[in-house]
Backbone as CSV, one residue per row, in Angstrom:
resi,resn,N_x,N_y,N_z,CA_x,CA_y,CA_z,C_x,C_y,C_z
1,MET,-7.107,-3.400,-20.282,-7.997,-2.558,-19.296,-8.993,-3.518,-19.016
2,ALA,-9.654,-3.610,-17.742,-10.794,-4.456,-17.461,-12.005,-3.360,-18.328
3,ASP,-12.811,-4.563,-18.433,-14.696,-3.619,-18.969,-14.795,-3.209,-18.076
4,LYS,-15.160,-4.101,-17.372,-16.268,-2.886,-16.228,-15.308,-3.046,-14.474
5,ARG,-15.219,-2.005,-14.098,-14.499,-1.727,-12.650,-14.908,-2.624,-11.578
6,PRO,-15.099,-3.108,-10.593,-15.863,-3.437,-9.746,-15.324,-2.593,-8.891
7,GLU,-15.813,-2.267,-7.831,-15.775,-1.486,-6.498,-14.864,-1.679,-5.158
8,THR,-15.034,-3.485,-4.879,-14.432,-3.890,-4.388,-13.615,-5.146,-4.691
9,PHE,-12.776,-5.647,-3.282,-11.491,-6.771,-3.623,-11.355,-7.563,-2.290
10,LYS,-11.074,-8.477,-2.751,-10.638,-8.779,-0.835,-8.912,-9.167,-0.486
11,ILE,-8.584,-9.346,0.629,-7.123,-9.654,1.065,-7.755,-10.627,1.900
12,GLY,-7.260,-11.674,1.350,-7.832,-12.849,1.878,-8.490,-13.133,2.341
13,ASP,-9.377,-13.244,3.445,-11.022,-13.467,3.371,-11.740,-12.214,3.807
14,ARG,-11.217,-10.717,3.986,-11.624,-9.957,4.005,-11.899,-8.742,3.046
15,THR,-12.992,-8.929,2.511,-13.588,-7.988,1.454,-13.600,-6.205,1.832
16,VAL,-12.702,-5.550,0.517,-12.666,-4.135,1.129,-12.820,-3.197,0.236
17,ASN,-12.858,-1.758,0.182,-13.204,-1.366,-0.841,-11.823,-1.047,-1.642
18,ARG,-11.431,-0.543,-3.131,-10.302,-0.932,-3.757,-9.912,0.820,-3.257
19,LEU,-10.668,1.498,-3.005,-9.840,3.273,-2.536,-9.168,2.974,-0.840
20,GLY,-8.424,2.423,-0.750,-8.188,2.608,0.542,-7.095,4.174,0.986
21,TYR,-6.428,3.830,2.067,-5.473,5.022,2.625,-4.117,4.456,2.581
22,GLY,-2.975,5.116,2.228,-1.738,4.720,2.747,-1.429,5.896,4.078
23,ALA,-0.942,5.833,5.239,-0.511,6.439,6.035,0.626,6.911,6.271
24,MET,1.379,6.746,5.501,3.303,6.932,5.467,3.320,8.396,5.471
25,GLN,2.484,9.280,4.942,2.380,10.518,5.615,2.323,11.500,5.824
26,LEU,1.733,10.891,7.130,1.025,10.672,8.944,2.580,11.709,9.345
27,ALA,3.264,11.040,9.516,4.379,10.830,10.035,5.655,12.248,9.280
28,GLY,6.656,12.688,9.700,7.395,13.763,9.195,8.001,13.542,7.917
29,PRO,8.550,14.476,7.378,9.214,14.267,6.177,9.968,13.219,5.681
30,GLY,10.040,12.541,4.841,10.826,11.386,4.644,10.029,10.093,5.143
31,ALA,8.650,10.064,5.842,8.389,8.902,6.660,8.965,9.210,8.118
32,PHE,9.909,10.310,8.175,10.576,10.334,9.567,10.162,11.156,10.577
33,GLY,10.388,10.900,11.783,10.106,11.978,12.864,8.111,12.116,12.973
34,PRO,7.800,13.038,13.850,6.308,13.207,14.339,5.768,14.155,12.844
35,PRO,4.762,14.171,13.324,4.103,15.031,11.795,3.893,16.225,12.090
36,ARG,4.301,17.485,10.919,3.934,18.584,11.276,2.874,19.041,11.813
37,ASP,1.637,18.670,11.561,0.172,18.805,12.703,-0.547,17.786,12.711
38,ARG,-0.152,17.199,14.257,-0.739,16.506,14.700,-2.577,16.342,14.315
39,THR,-2.750,16.995,14.467,-4.490,17.217,14.527,-4.868,16.816,13.686
40,SER,-4.460,17.476,12.417,-4.511,17.362,11.033,-4.657,16.018,10.313
41,ALA,-3.515,15.361,10.919,-3.470,13.794,11.027,-4.310,12.994,11.233
42,LEU,-4.943,12.676,12.702,-6.049,13.016,13.105,-6.841,12.759,12.424
43,ALA,-7.254,14.291,11.950,-8.641,14.333,10.724,-8.755,13.927,9.669
44,VAL,-7.197,13.512,9.234,-7.499,13.272,8.097,-7.562,11.194,8.130
45,LEU,-7.313,10.743,9.134,-8.021,9.403,9.430,-9.476,9.553,10.079
46,ARG,-9.977,10.387,10.323,-10.910,10.115,10.877,-12.354,10.305,9.807
47,GLU,-11.621,11.278,8.707,-12.015,11.069,7.924,-12.317,10.524,6.707
48,ALA,-11.344,10.029,6.523,-11.117,8.641,5.506,-12.507,7.329,6.382
49,ILE,-12.161,7.526,7.007,-13.327,6.246,7.185,-14.663,6.456,7.286
50,ASP,-14.897,8.297,7.416,-16.348,8.629,7.361,-16.637,8.534,5.971
51,ARG,-15.829,8.977,5.168,-15.663,8.542,3.562,-15.528,6.978,3.218
52,GLY,-15.824,6.181,3.691,-15.904,5.064,3.760,-14.542,3.919,3.314
53,VAL,-13.608,4.733,3.691,-12.381,3.739,3.804,-11.921,2.811,4.996
54,ASP,-12.197,1.390,4.273,-11.909,0.730,5.287,-10.452,-0.314,5.132
55,HIS,-9.494,0.231,4.534,-8.189,-0.258,4.117,-7.314,0.245,4.649
56,ILE,-6.347,0.522,5.343,-5.258,1.381,5.712,-4.133,0.726,6.094
57,ASP,-3.415,1.335,4.935,-1.733,1.002,5.136,-0.798,1.591,6.196
58,THR,0.473,0.557,6.998,0.861,1.485,7.614,1.720,0.216,7.963
59,SER,2.636,1.628,8.556,4.141,0.462,9.549,4.656,1.365,10.340
60,ASP,4.662,0.519,11.289,5.991,0.963,12.487,7.556,1.508,12.251
61,VAL,8.132,1.246,11.740,8.837,2.095,10.354,8.614,3.847,10.426
62,TYR,7.249,3.549,9.765,7.183,5.119,9.599,6.950,5.894,10.549
63,GLY,8.165,7.554,10.968,8.042,7.927,12.176,9.728,7.367,13.008
64,PRO,9.588,6.629,13.578,9.114,5.373,13.607,8.074,5.824,14.683
65,HIS,7.402,4.189,14.736,6.165,4.542,15.508,5.620,5.206,15.480
66,VAL,5.208,6.631,14.915,4.237,7.277,14.738,2.998,7.112,14.081
67,THR,2.829,6.491,13.096,2.063,6.671,12.220,1.071,5.478,13.156
68,ASN,1.511,4.694,13.752,0.426,3.404,14.239,0.099,4.072,15.418
69,GLN,0.446,5.381,16.437,0.142,5.874,17.606,-0.800,6.520,16.663
70,ILE,-0.726,6.807,16.363,-1.917,8.197,15.679,-2.883,7.498,15.056
71,ILE,-2.521,6.415,14.581,-3.878,5.511,14.094,-4.660,4.972,15.384
72,ARG,-4.043,4.667,16.248,-4.529,4.381,17.901,-5.432,5.316,18.537
73,GLU,-4.711,6.372,18.248,-5.408,7.615,18.917,-6.793,8.080,18.127
74,ALA,-6.625,8.105,16.596,-7.557,8.653,16.168,-8.795,7.774,16.174
75,LEU,-8.399,6.481,15.852,-9.579,5.592,15.337,-9.820,4.074,16.157
76,HIS,-8.500,4.119,17.305,-9.314,2.802,18.443,-10.022,3.106,19.753
77,PRO,-11.446,2.718,19.705,-11.534,0.714,18.969,-12.112,1.180,17.208
78,TYR,-11.168,0.127,16.723,-11.342,-0.004,15.793,-12.673,-0.230,15.172
79,PRO,-13.405,0.045,14.509,-14.402,-0.163,13.546,-14.353,-1.508,13.043
80,ASN,-15.412,-2.444,12.696,-15.182,-4.076,12.478,-14.820,-4.532,11.043
81,HIS,-15.186,-3.204,10.144,-15.132,-3.692,8.787,-13.726,-3.078,8.313
82,LEU,-12.921,-2.312,9.568,-11.075,-1.635,9.291,-10.927,-2.944,8.809
83,VAL,-9.361,-2.588,8.016,-8.544,-3.757,7.769,-7.633,-2.939,8.009
84,ILE,-6.282,-3.046,8.635,-5.099,-2.717,8.807,-3.951,-3.266,8.423
85,ALA,-3.724,-2.823,7.519,-2.334,-3.589,6.790,-0.909,-3.446,7.276
86,THR,0.046,-3.995,7.661,1.240,-3.680,7.934,2.261,-3.936,7.655
87,LYS,3.865,-3.357,7.800,4.927,-4.374,7.176,6.164,-4.434,8.374
88,VAL,6.733,-5.209,7.745,8.031,-6.060,9.002,9.361,-6.008,7.591
89,GLY,10.201,-6.183,8.182,11.199,-5.996,7.611,12.529,-5.344,6.871
90,ALA,11.820,-4.025,7.741,12.802,-2.577,7.668,12.785,-2.099,8.939
91,ARG,13.768,-1.351,9.321,14.599,-0.242,10.501,14.613,0.629,9.947
92,ARG,14.135,1.701,11.002,15.007,3.147,10.416,16.283,3.450,11.276
93,GLY,17.331,4.360,10.248,18.431,4.252,10.988,18.416,5.891,11.621
94,PRO,19.097,6.235,12.904,19.425,6.862,13.203,19.475,8.586,12.793
95,GLN,19.547,8.849,11.349,19.187,9.731,10.412,17.909,9.620,9.597
96,GLY,17.467,8.548,9.982,16.216,8.135,8.715,16.400,7.115,7.552
97,SER,17.364,6.721,7.704,17.930,5.773,6.670,16.895,4.796,6.953
98,TRP,16.264,3.731,5.401,15.664,2.747,5.683,16.910,1.160,5.637
99,ASP,17.166,0.851,6.871,17.657,-0.697,6.573,16.809,-1.700,6.719
100,PRO,17.544,-2.538,6.455,17.105,-4.326,6.216,16.875,-4.640,7.504
101,ALA,16.240,-5.824,8.294,15.818,-5.794,9.459,15.141,-7.012,9.497
102,PHE,16.156,-8.029,9.017,15.440,-9.916,8.280,15.836,-10.998,9.619
103,SER,16.337,-10.861,10.350,16.434,-11.678,11.781,15.435,-11.880,12.270
104,PRO,15.102,-13.057,12.512,14.271,-13.867,13.659,13.412,-12.618,14.729
105,GLU,14.527,-11.939,15.075,14.814,-11.290,16.256,13.920,-10.157,15.726
106,ALA,14.432,-9.451,15.021,13.923,-8.152,14.131,12.877,-8.435,13.719
107,ILE,12.636,-9.395,12.848,10.889,-9.335,13.017,10.057,-9.800,13.637
108,THR,9.951,-10.713,14.674,9.579,-10.686,15.332,9.073,-9.473,16.812
109,SER,10.359,-8.804,17.117,10.281,-7.569,18.044,9.216,-6.406,16.622
110,ALA,9.829,-6.390,15.324,8.650,-5.617,14.837,7.061,-6.153,14.827
111,ILE,6.763,-7.314,15.015,5.274,-7.609,15.299,5.111,-7.153,16.351
112,HIS,6.062,-7.188,17.561,5.252,-6.646,18.857,5.388,-5.503,18.839
113,ASP,5.812,-4.688,18.211,6.049,-3.539,18.429,5.048,-2.575,17.289
114,ASN,4.123,-3.578,16.652,2.807,-2.778,15.890,1.901,-3.267,16.081
115,LEU,2.062,-4.702,17.117,0.659,-5.229,17.748,0.072,-3.666,18.921
116,ARG,1.594,-3.374,19.784,1.581,-2.667,20.668,1.011,-1.003,20.466
117,ASN,1.867,-0.858,20.034,1.584,0.807,18.986,-0.212,1.419,18.537
118,LEU,-0.693,-0.257,17.813,-1.855,-0.029,17.054,-2.844,-0.423,18.415
119,HIS,-2.669,-1.168,19.259,-3.093,-1.934,20.615,-3.966,-2.670,19.986
120,LEU,-3.411,-3.682,19.379,-4.250,-4.907,18.934,-3.390,-6.157,19.298
121,GLU,-4.454,-7.238,19.327,-3.634,-8.791,19.339,-3.410,-9.434,18.333
122,THR,-3.939,-8.896,17.339,-3.780,-10.123,16.286,-3.786,-8.607,14.935
123,LEU,-2.569,-8.874,14.189,-2.222,-8.235,12.898,-3.047,-8.591,11.860
124,GLU,-4.475,-7.485,11.203,-4.837,-8.573,9.941,-3.934,-9.165,8.761
125,VAL,-3.087,-7.960,8.181,-2.281,-8.416,7.549,-1.390,-7.917,7.417
126,VAL,0.400,-8.620,7.560,1.649,-8.232,7.422,2.297,-8.500,6.334
127,ASN,2.827,-7.707,5.927,3.483,-7.598,4.509,5.060,-8.035,4.791
128,LEU,5.222,-9.088,4.257,7.121,-8.651,4.215,8.108,-8.412,3.284
129,ARG,8.260,-7.361,3.967,9.236,-6.306,3.239,10.249,-6.412,2.542
130,VAL,10.812,-7.020,1.866,11.959,-7.618,0.966,13.168,-6.602,0.888
131,MET,14.357,-6.344,1.394,15.116,-5.411,1.935,16.528,-5.815,1.259
132,PHE,16.775,-6.695,0.621,17.815,-7.585,0.126,18.160,-5.806,-0.708
133,ASP,17.906,-5.239,-2.047,18.147,-3.963,-2.115,16.935,-2.829,-1.605
134,PRO,17.200,-1.543,-1.073,16.028,-1.222,-0.057,15.260,0.174,-1.116
135,GLN,16.125,-0.121,-2.948,15.794,0.977,-3.749,14.699,-0.250,-4.840
136,ARG,14.909,-1.234,-4.577,14.187,-2.308,-5.324,13.906,-3.353,-5.436
137,PRO,13.165,-4.363,-5.975,13.503,-5.471,-5.757,14.525,-6.555,-6.254
138,SER,14.790,-7.386,-6.181,16.056,-7.877,-6.329,16.064,-9.824,-5.689
139,GLU,17.140,-10.502,-6.383,16.786,-11.214,-6.444,17.077,-12.446,-4.835
140,GLY,16.562,-13.024,-4.566,17.443,-14.200,-3.300,15.863,-14.661,-2.625
141,SER,16.217,-15.440,-1.873,15.646,-16.395,-1.342,14.763,-15.976,0.259
142,ILE,13.744,-15.633,0.122,12.429,-15.004,0.652,12.268,-16.204,1.825
143,GLU,12.897,-17.614,2.081,12.370,-18.736,2.860,12.684,-18.299,4.343
144,ALA,13.437,-17.893,4.560,14.082,-17.705,6.084,13.004,-16.714,6.862
145,PRO,13.271,-15.565,6.338,12.442,-14.509,7.292,10.940,-15.097,6.863
146,LEU,10.507,-15.523,5.610,8.969,-15.963,5.373,9.045,-16.925,6.888
147,ALA,9.295,-17.971,7.256,9.215,-18.827,8.155,9.143,-18.423,9.061
148,VAL,9.928,-17.213,9.952,9.730,-16.739,10.676,7.838,-16.152,11.341
149,LEU,7.740,-15.052,10.120,6.235,-14.758,9.602,5.159,-15.419,10.137
150,ILE,5.448,-16.642,9.363,4.523,-17.982,8.812,4.286,-18.557,10.736
151,ALA,5.765,-18.858,11.399,5.297,-19.099,12.996,4.679,-18.002,13.634
152,LEU,4.727,-16.983,13.446,3.926,-15.847,14.476,2.420,-15.997,13.804
153,GLN,2.485,-16.114,12.923,1.283,-16.546,12.506,0.038,-17.655,13.051
154,ARG,1.176,-18.633,13.170,0.601,-19.587,13.999,0.323,-19.804,15.467
155,ALA,0.925,-18.669,15.507,0.835,-17.845,17.405,0.141,-17.212,17.593
156,GLY,-0.784,-17.217,16.235,-1.749,-15.931,16.458,-1.621,-14.719,16.693
157,LYS,-0.806,-14.014,16.319,-0.426,-12.459,16.504,-0.307,-11.888,14.308
158,VAL,-0.614,-13.017,13.952,-1.099,-12.769,12.383,-1.881,-13.199,12.207
159,ARG,-2.894,-13.063,11.157,-4.099,-13.284,10.708,-3.062,-13.502,8.691
160,HIS,-3.237,-12.618,7.761,-2.532,-13.053,6.966,-1.230,-12.622,6.139
161,ILE,-0.811,-13.346,5.500,0.870,-12.695,4.885,0.204,-12.234,3.848
162,GLY,1.402,-10.721,3.384,1.290,-11.207,2.176,3.469,-10.537,1.951
163,LEU,3.423,-9.900,0.618,5.222,-9.771,0.381,4.778,-7.951,-0.148
164,SER,6.139,-7.551,-0.392,6.440,-6.181,-0.467,7.727,-6.371,-1.167
165,ASN,7.525,-5.172,-2.218,9.259,-5.082,-2.737,9.795,-6.633,-3.509
166,VAL,9.135,-6.474,-3.680,9.375,-8.789,-4.199,9.744,-9.055,-5.806
167,THR,9.961,-9.878,-6.432,10.136,-9.926,-7.775,9.021,-11.393,-7.828
168,ALA,8.582,-12.075,-9.202,7.780,-12.615,-9.170,8.671,-13.682,-8.609
169,ARG,9.357,-14.129,-9.100,10.280,-15.728,-8.823,9.686,-15.729,-6.984
170,GLN,10.242,-14.509,-6.223,9.436,-14.223,-4.542,8.400,-14.732,-4.314
171,VAL,7.453,-14.095,-5.389,6.171,-14.578,-4.940,5.985,-16.003,-4.523
172,GLN,6.502,-16.640,-5.962,6.162,-18.171,-6.446,7.018,-18.527,-5.704
173,GLU,7.975,-18.257,-4.719,9.001,-19.276,-3.813,8.003,-18.517,-2.636
174,GLY,6.903,-17.613,-1.778,6.380,-17.633,-0.786,5.251,-18.485,-1.126
175,ARG,4.443,-17.914,-2.024,3.437,-18.777,-2.059,3.537,-20.255,-2.223
176,ALA,4.693,-21.017,-2.138,4.684,-22.708,-2.262,4.966,-22.636,-0.777
177,MET,5.096,-21.935,0.532,5.443,-22.189,2.131,4.220,-21.514,2.313
178,THR,2.788,-20.626,1.980,2.203,-20.306,2.610,1.160,-19.554,1.682
179,GLU,-0.058,-19.312,2.105,-1.027,-18.180,1.429,-0.547,-16.807,1.440
180,ILE,-0.408,-16.139,0.473,-0.016,-14.817,0.447,-1.145,-14.093,-0.256
181,VAL,-1.843,-13.089,0.410,-3.146,-12.686,0.419,-3.017,-11.128,-0.681
182,CYS,-1.467,-10.351,-0.567,-1.497,-9.733,-1.745,0.136,-9.213,-1.586
183,VAL,0.228,-8.786,-2.589,1.838,-8.000,-2.881,1.616,-6.394,-2.963
184,GLN,2.488,-5.835,-2.097,2.490,-4.603,-2.572,4.081,-4.403,-3.062
185,ASN,4.173,-3.522,-4.578,5.246,-3.069,-5.239,5.011,-2.153,-5.744
186,LEU,6.172,-1.462,-5.901,6.380,0.063,-6.607,5.384,-0.420,-8.326
187,TYR,3.935,0.132,-8.439,3.497,0.520,-9.512,2.461,1.273,-9.923
188,ASN,3.119,2.410,-11.268,1.850,3.491,-11.442,1.851,3.516,-12.796
189,LEU,1.130,4.516,-13.206,1.166,4.798,-14.243,1.883,4.761,-15.133
190,ALA,3.495,5.252,-14.939,4.962,5.526,-15.242,5.739,4.617,-15.057
191,HIS,5.524,3.571,-14.390,6.287,2.303,-13.603,5.444,1.157,-13.673
192,ARG,5.574,0.765,-14.882,4.937,-0.907,-14.834,5.261,-2.005,-15.090
193,ASP,6.679,-2.214,-14.554,7.561,-3.367,-14.487,6.539,-4.522,-13.867
194,ASP,5.917,-4.628,-13.384,4.731,-5.773,-12.834,3.966,-5.776,-12.968
195,ASP,3.721,-5.395,-14.929,2.829,-6.024,-15.721,2.168,-7.153,-15.773
196,ALA,3.498,-8.598,-15.808,2.893,-9.530,-16.003,2.104,-10.082,-14.196
197,LEU,3.420,-9.713,-13.747,2.781,-9.894,-12.141,1.227,-9.724,-11.837
198,ILE,0.787,-8.425,-12.207,-0.649,-8.482,-11.792,-1.142,-9.192,-12.140
199,ASP,-1.378,-9.030,-13.587,-1.958,-10.466,-14.357,-2.165,-12.068,-13.789
200,THR,-1.265,-12.535,-13.104,-0.799,-13.768,-12.424,-1.765,-13.769,-11.649
201,LEU,-1.648,-12.431,-10.827,-1.910,-12.541,-9.420,-3.564,-12.248,-9.750
202,ALA,-4.178,-11.163,-10.323,-5.338,-11.498,-10.502,-6.454,-12.612,-11.020
203,ALA,-5.683,-13.457,-11.936,-6.068,-15.128,-12.197,-6.190,-15.893,-11.018
204,THR,-5.202,-15.392,-9.852,-5.520,-16.256,-8.987,-6.400,-15.932,-7.614
205,GLY,-6.877,-14.632,-7.761,-7.494,-13.981,-6.614,-6.666,-13.367,-5.823
206,VAL,-5.404,-13.211,-5.707,-4.648,-12.023,-5.103,-4.723,-10.826,-5.214
207,ALA,-4.518,-10.061,-4.610,-4.746,-8.180,-4.180,-3.163,-7.787,-4.759
208,TYR,-3.649,-6.639,-5.131,-2.035,-6.015,-5.849,-2.215,-4.985,-5.487
209,VAL,-1.291,-4.537,-4.116,-1.353,-3.306,-4.252,0.015,-1.896,-4.592
210,PRO,-0.060,-1.348,-5.332,0.872,-0.643,-5.532,1.369,0.607,-4.723
211,PHE,2.494,0.570,-4.368,3.376,1.953,-3.609,3.606,2.856,-4.543
212,PHE,3.403,4.060,-4.028,3.702,5.238,-5.076,2.906,5.540,-5.481
213,PRO,1.510,4.939,-5.524,0.436,4.919,-7.205,0.600,6.694,-7.747
214,LEU,1.130,7.433,-7.078,1.138,8.823,-7.552,2.426,9.339,-8.104
215,GLY,3.339,8.253,-8.254,4.441,8.790,-7.909,5.843,8.816,-7.061
216,GLY,4.987,8.843,-5.366,5.871,8.909,-4.630,6.456,10.282,-4.036
217,PHE,7.336,10.499,-3.788,8.001,11.596,-3.144,8.156,12.595,-4.342
218,ALA,8.084,12.415,-5.672,8.305,12.764,-6.834,7.035,12.492,-8.000
219,PRO,6.051,13.296,-7.327,4.730,12.708,-8.054,4.896,12.996,-9.319
220,LEU,3.883,12.211,-10.052,3.924,12.079,-11.638,3.972,13.033,-12.334
221,GLN,4.578,13.804,-13.215,3.917,14.711,-14.456,4.498,14.474,-15.611
222,SER,3.562,14.745,-16.679,3.505,14.313,-17.619,2.143,15.584,-18.334
223,THR,2.908,15.747,-19.968,1.932,16.828,-20.535,0.649,15.804,-20.864
224,ALA,1.021,14.326,-21.207,-0.045,13.564,-21.695,-1.086,13.337,-20.638
225,LEU,-0.675,13.445,-19.412,-1.485,12.581,-18.457,-2.361,14.184,-18.135
226,SER,-1.664,15.563,-17.831,-2.440,17.137,-17.646,-3.323,17.021,-18.626
227,GLU,-3.161,17.062,-20.162,-3.357,17.171,-20.661,-5.056,15.914,-20.816
228,VAL,-5.084,14.872,-20.656,-6.366,14.417,-20.399,-7.425,14.396,-19.557
229,ALA,-6.512,14.949,-18.195,-7.244,15.621,-16.878,-8.187,16.368,-17.299
230,ARG,-7.461,17.456,-17.974,-7.943,18.459,-18.376,-9.428,18.923,-19.576
231,GLU,-9.487,17.586,-20.087,-10.332,17.433,-21.205,-11.462,16.055,-20.615
232,ILE,-11.266,15.852,-19.383,-12.225,15.428,-18.888,-12.558,15.953,-17.445
233,GLY,-12.129,16.856,-17.371,-12.489,17.624,-15.847,-12.078,17.468,-13.849
234,ALA,-10.911,16.372,-14.420,-10.464,16.390,-13.362,-9.298,16.616,-12.613
235,THR,-7.981,16.431,-12.172,-6.740,16.458,-11.783,-5.676,15.815,-12.151
236,PRO,-4.724,15.991,-12.856,-4.117,14.816,-12.660,-3.791,13.817,-11.947
237,MET,-3.600,13.984,-10.906,-3.595,12.604,-9.765,-4.835,11.709,-9.788
238,GLN,-5.983,12.195,-9.717,-7.327,11.709,-9.946,-7.022,10.614,-11.030
239,VAL,-6.497,11.610,-12.485,-6.401,10.803,-13.713,-5.690,9.507,-13.178
240,ALA,-4.477,9.180,-12.495,-3.700,8.782,-12.179,-4.242,7.358,-11.430
241,LEU,-5.132,7.460,-10.572,-5.615,6.711,-9.625,-6.487,5.968,-10.271
242,ALA,-7.209,6.920,-10.810,-8.906,6.208,-12.060,-7.859,5.407,-13.270
243,TRP,-7.042,5.411,-13.757,-5.530,4.537,-14.832,-5.664,3.283,-13.799
244,LEU,-5.235,3.464,-12.147,-4.810,2.184,-11.786,-6.117,1.178,-11.369
245,LEU,-7.418,1.285,-11.083,-8.550,0.807,-10.875,-8.862,0.402,-11.822
246,GLN,-8.698,0.909,-13.218,-9.009,0.149,-14.380,-8.245,-0.421,-15.058
247,ARG,-6.669,-0.721,-14.590,-6.317,-1.796,-15.568,-6.252,-2.892,-14.829
248,SER,-6.486,-3.530,-13.397,-6.792,-4.800,-13.393,-7.819,-5.008,-12.012
249,PRO,-8.840,-5.758,-11.814,-10.260,-5.525,-10.609,-8.771,-5.817,-9.275
250,ASN,-8.057,-6.426,-9.406,-7.302,-6.929,-8.555,-6.273,-5.855,-7.671
251,ILE,-6.194,-4.631,-8.420,-5.326,-3.359,-7.526,-6.173,-3.099,-7.501
252,LEU,-5.834,-3.021,-5.556,-5.756,-1.874,-3.964,-5.057,-0.607,-4.514
253,LEU,-5.833,0.580,-3.923,-4.744,1.905,-3.543,-4.758,2.281,-2.877
254,ILE,-3.930,2.735,-2.446,-3.540,3.052,-1.071,-2.940,4.550,-1.090
255,PRO,-3.295,5.563,-1.984,-3.015,7.284,-1.547,-2.353,7.621,-0.562
256,GLY,-1.407,8.313,-0.271,-1.910,8.678,1.117,-1.794,10.329,1.001
257,THR,-2.163,11.042,2.489,-2.157,12.267,2.433,-2.140,12.523,3.933
258,SER,-1.226,13.754,4.018,-1.872,14.345,5.296,-2.750,15.641,5.367
259,SER,-3.286,15.645,3.865,-3.962,16.734,4.014,-6.173,16.171,3.895
260,VAL,-6.943,16.963,4.797,-8.386,16.328,4.319,-8.696,16.505,3.019
261,ALA,-8.214,17.692,2.382,-8.729,18.451,1.113,-8.387,17.331,0.438
262,HIS,-6.763,17.188,0.319,-6.428,16.441,-0.746,-6.621,14.432,-0.977
263,LEU,-7.262,13.734,0.875,-7.891,13.042,0.837,-9.414,12.737,0.411
264,ARG,-9.843,14.045,0.064,-11.379,14.506,-0.615,-11.495,14.204,-2.271
265,GLU,-9.803,14.514,-2.259,-9.489,14.487,-3.848,-9.478,13.181,-4.389
266,ASN,-8.331,12.334,-3.427,-8.275,11.324,-3.717,-9.341,10.188,-3.776
267,LEU,-10.205,10.037,-3.223,-11.427,9.443,-3.269,-12.048,9.457,-4.266
268,ALA,-12.358,10.842,-4.746,-13.154,10.933,-5.859,-12.897,10.138,-6.887
269,ALA,-11.500,10.359,-7.141,-11.186,9.217,-8.637,-11.742,8.324,-8.368
270,GLY,-12.413,7.396,-7.384,-12.849,6.359,-6.895,-14.836,6.278,-8.072
271,GLU,-14.564,7.658,-8.325,-16.311,7.531,-9.576,-16.046,7.821,-10.820
272,LEU,-14.197,8.192,-11.424,-14.269,8.642,-12.288,-13.963,7.232,-13.293
273,GLU,-14.531,7.132,-14.242,-14.386,6.426,-15.767,-13.528,6.704,-17.065
274,LEU,-12.252,6.590,-16.995,-11.703,6.688,-18.059,-12.601,6.237,-19.437
275,PRO,-12.442,7.265,-20.458,-12.835,6.322,-21.662,-11.855,6.349,-22.651
276,SER,-12.008,5.494,-23.701,-10.959,4.357,-23.985,-9.710,5.345,-24.944
277,ALA,-10.407,6.999,-25.384,-9.190,7.130,-26.132,-8.779,7.955,-24.823
278,ALA,-8.588,8.041,-23.807,-8.198,8.787,-22.468,-6.370,8.039,-22.361
279,ILE,-7.202,6.310,-21.958,-6.369,5.278,-22.020,-5.655,4.922,-23.315
280,GLU,-5.865,5.255,-24.480,-4.555,4.904,-25.369,-3.508,6.235,-25.033
281,ALA,-4.372,7.483,-24.842,-3.414,8.984,-24.643,-2.244,8.410,-23.808
282,LEU,-2.530,7.374,-23.148,-1.894,7.633,-21.325,-0.801,6.646,-21.731
283,GLU,-0.990,5.469,-22.500,-0.222,4.653,-22.470,1.467,5.160,-23.010
284,PRO,1.425,6.035,-23.926,3.015,6.199,-24.412,3.700,6.840,-22.757
285,ILE,3.200,6.914,-21.508,3.959,7.771,-20.716,4.774,6.759,-19.884
286,ALA,4.695,5.152,-20.337,5.305,3.959,-19.761,6.566,4.117,-20.572
287,ALA,6.398,4.129,-21.706,7.768,4.077,-22.602,8.403,5.082,-21.941
288,ARG,7.987,6.457,-22.071,8.956,7.517,-21.843,9.575,7.666,-20.804
289,SER,9.454,6.777,-19.319,9.651,6.883,-18.138,11.358,6.276,-18.217
């Protein structure tokens, strides 16, 4: 764990607060269809900005199109300090399946969908989500789809490029082709396969953005986590977020919610410093997962 926890980190040339917001839950169940309460969704986004969030993670496949349209309605014209990161490489099937969309036509179309729905001329950060296996990272060359994204960057449609759902070898391949400003993979208190990758990226100033930082659609549950939370007077999810912030200075968090109260709870985790005894008590969670 880092001895001192910085409050900000860079994505490319943009400095952001380490606690951001993930927009996936603004869409319907399973990130498919419209939200149950659009007014509440708008309120969450506005509250996030009011409370200092300057990094929002989204994708036009959420809905599809729903979250980007809600972001536009809530926040456009966007504050100058706001960094909106999106993803391409997938599409939604008629019943909500997550399907690969890696062809040049699919990636180009996705970029233009994001631009249109967010009402932007250039996307600040675009993560290429690798979908060889929709459930987990799997090996395979990313040269062809990444080359399409690089061409769109040269055309002025994309400023910064990141990677999502990737292996360490794919990160290495991507960095040989272009600057990779962030990596977005599954990582949390119970799922730590990327420990070595996080440290490698930290050493070279590249942001790591864990998706499902609280466990995803099945939230983290652990007796040890609950006991630590009770001892320090926080919620288990606040402890899980604080653990990530203390894990490495290059970790940027994007916990998602459709509730203003839950948003406030998540952001309060930024003030929580875990003592060394708490960190030691949490370590065995990964070994049992």
